[in-house]
C-alpha positions as CSV (number, residue, x, y, z in Angstrom):
1,M,-17.7,37.5,218.0
2,F,-14.3,37.1,218.7
3,K,-14.6,39.1,222.4
4,E,-12.9,36.1,223.9
5,E,-9.9,35.5,222.3
6,T,-6.6,36.1,223.5
7,E,-4.4,38.5,221.5
8,E,-2.4,35.6,220.7
9,E,-5.3,33.8,219.2
10,R,-6.3,37.1,217.4
11,L,-2.9,37.2,215.6
12,L,-2.9,33.7,214.9
13,R,-6.1,33.6,213.2
14,L,-4.9,36.5,211.3
15,M,-1.7,35.3,209.9
16,K,-3.7,32.6,208.3
17,I,-5.2,34.7,206.2
18,S,-3.6,34.1,202.5
19,P,-1.6,37.3,201.6
20,K,-3.7,37.3,198.4
21,K,-6.8,37.9,200.5
22,K,-4.8,40.7,202.7
23,L,-3.6,42.6,199.7
24,E,-7.0,41.9,198.0
25,W,-8.6,43.3,201.0
26,L,-6.1,46.7,201.3
27,R,-6.9,47.7,197.6
28,Q,-10.2,47.6,198.7
29,M,-9.6,50.0,201.5
30,N,-7.6,52.4,199.4
31,E,-10.1,52.6,196.8
32,L,-12.8,53.2,199.1
33,I,-10.6,55.9,201.1
34,V,-10.5,57.8,197.5
35,R,-14.4,57.6,196.7
36,A,-14.8,58.9,200.1
37,S,-12.1,61.9,200.0
38,S,-12.3,65.2,198.9
39,K,-10.5,66.5,196.1
40,R,-8.4,68.4,198.6
41,D,-7.5,65.2,200.3
42,R,-7.1,63.2,197.7
43,L,-4.2,66.0,196.6
44,I,-2.8,66.1,199.9
45,R,-2.3,62.3,200.3
46,W,-0.8,62.4,196.7
47,K,1.9,65.1,197.8
48,L,2.7,63.1,200.4
49,R,3.2,60.1,198.7
50,G,5.4,61.9,196.1
51,I,2.8,61.8,193.2
52,H,2.3,65.2,191.7
């Protein structure tokens, strides 16, 4: 879809996305990662974040 755009055009397009939409996307990605992770993987992530 965007294969012919330059790196600069790509960055400009992504900068136009509102911060609220970016944060929502990040939240959804985090939820997906948590759901798809094993209990062991979640434990490791929590320890790395400092959440015990």
